[in-house]
C-alpha angles and dihedrals in degrees: 000000000000123000091253092049091050092049093051094047093046090052091049091050091047090051091051092049089053092049091245119145097324097050131233122332123259108272102191106128130068103169094199089067100053124108129218119287118245128243106076130256103276118141117191117204119193123182132176125185096217097045094085110110117259125234086274089060092238120140123210099251096200093051090046092051089050095048099042092041092055091050094048092049094047093047092053096037098242135124095245142015090246090056090046092054092047087054093047101042141042125215088242093058123109102216123205119198106204108203132185114234102154096114098047125224115353098032106040133090102289119241089223091060093047093046089057090052090052090051090056092046088056092053087051085061096253106149113236089240089061094058121087126188110196150157138162101297145008089234095059093044092052092046090054092053103262121139113230121230124173093163122121092242129068129010110328121228123181147127126256089235102165098338101115126133113264100228116065124232122219116234108179107276096019149031125221146160108247127219111279095230091055093051099039106034121008121095098169137031138208109191111208112188136163130251101242149121124262122208094220107019096043095232136022108204120116119339094033088061087066088075083082092072097065131069097231111040090144088072094064109056097095118115092019091303089297126177092357099079091051095046092049092051087052094059111113090234088067107021095052094048104038109106104162141012119209120186114201107216103161086119114016134184128214100187142018096041157184087038117061115272113176090193090070100032122106139181103259089162099201153076137240118215129183144149086218109079092195098047092050091052091047089055092045088051092055094047091052093048092048090053091047090054092049088052093050095249126142117259119260088248090056090048092051093245102108108150096236089167089079092065090041090054088053089049089057090055097252095127148301123313100173110096092209090062097045117095105227114197130183116225 
């Protein structure tokens, strides 16, 4: 979105909040009243030594399918990823796969990971035309290696660009215009984030990736993005549609995020998968902290970047943040 577009949209939203012209803002989310999401607090972690991309950037598709499929099945409690997707999705769903392409190639959700998820959606009888891969902009998606498609046939892939609703919705601590595709079309979500550090939020794995569905994420980075990440994840447009969180950790980063910093990247060679968006972020937080300690870096708490929003999300009933109460399974 250009500066002029952002200014026009912000003025529209402010007008709506003030009840001028567009009327009052949507007020459909009080995070204090939400109950806990269903699905349990199981986080599946799958790692394979040879899965790390080669110098050519290619990933072994068969090994990836085996690794990711095992994690998906274990996280949902089924015998196979195909069975897991049939359990999570209906043929009538319109499924959005929200990726993270901010950092470009090397530290974004990998097209290979997303392609495998699309394959299993197809086996769950979701027509290709009812699958949407999307992020903030066409430019970032293309830079991360995704092929754009806005046609009516096949799996669609595109950026929100300037397609946000005009009237903002309140979500606890904030008010934003949400991505049009999320509001108008999608009935189910898969959140595909990246295992990485964030210079303000502490980490950017699952829930922080949801900042990409609103028009003004830049407004909500004060106080380490707390309580904003938690409150946004509690909005019904997200909470009621989110079925699965997948964290791409083939290459992870423990410092210098959210932009790519090869100095602090390492070959984690794995994925985290869960139906619990809080639990998977709690596990991601521990992995990043463990790596920081190994590298001689101060902890995120010592740096004043503790992701307090993880515990806040648990307090809203979105999932489990206490590691001792999360079922960690190897896949």
